[in-house]
N, C-alpha and C positions, 0 to 999 in steps of 0.2 A: 155266336152267330148261328142261327138255325139253318141247316141245310135244306134246300127245297127238295121235294119228292122227285126222285129221278128214276128213269127207266134204265136198267142196266143192259138190257138186250131185247130184241124182238124175239118173242118165244115162237110165234107162228103167225101166218097170214092166210086168210081165205080170200080167193079172188073169184068173182063171177066171170065166166068166159063165154063168148059167143060161139067159139069154135074150139071144142076140147082137143081135137086132134092136132090142130096147129099149135096150141099152147103146150101140149104134151111134147111135141117135137122141140119147141123152144126150151122146155125144161131139160130135156136130154142134152141139147146143145150146150146148156150151162153146166152140164156134168151132174145134175141132180139124179138121185137114184129113186126108182119107183118104190113106193111103200104100199101097205095094204090100203085098198080103196075104201072110201067112206060108204056108209050104208045108204046115203042119199044119191049115189051115183057120182060122187066126187072122185077125182084122181088125186092121190096124195104123193108127195115127194119128200125125200130126206136128203140132208147134206152132211149129217154128222151122226152121233150116237142116238139122237132122239128118234122116236118112232116116225115122226114126220114134222116138217116145218112149213110146207106150202101145200095148200089144198086148192084144187081147181074145181069150181062148181059150175056145171052147165047152166047157162042163163042167157038172156037176150042181149046182154051188154058186157063189156069188159071193164070191170070196176072192182075196187076193194070192197069186200063185204064185212070183214072183221079182222081185228088184230088182237094178238095176245101178247102181253108184256111180261118180261121177267124183271121183277123189281127187287130181287134179293131176299125178301122175306114178306110175311103177311102185313106187317106194319107199313113197309114201303109200298106194297101193292095198294093198300087202303089209301095212302096219301096220294099216290098217282091217280087212282080212281076218283078221288075227291077233286083233284085239279082238272081232270078231263071233264067231269060233270059240271064243274063251275064254269068251264069255258063254253058250255052249252052243247056238248057232244053227248049223245045217248050212250049209256053204259049198261051192259047186262052181264050177269054172271052165268056162266055155263059150266056146271060141274063136270060134265063129260069132257069138254075141251080142256079144262084145267087138269084133269087126271092124265 
């Protein structure tokens, strides 16, 4: 039996926020640690050894902008990407985020 493509973990998430200061307060309440801010004015937070896991991007609404998945290896990532695209969700590759 072939195993379906699976996401092992959420690698990172980018959230558009209407009030960066309020969201930053919430991130600190959750115990997240401030990380190096993004070049686009985003505030980044970490919770483990990774450089960052959550990026807050100033925008006019509060919504998820992007997700990055940890699929174990390149083949697993390609399989998950194909499933997401087949479900009708747009997928883009971003080498800077992947790094």
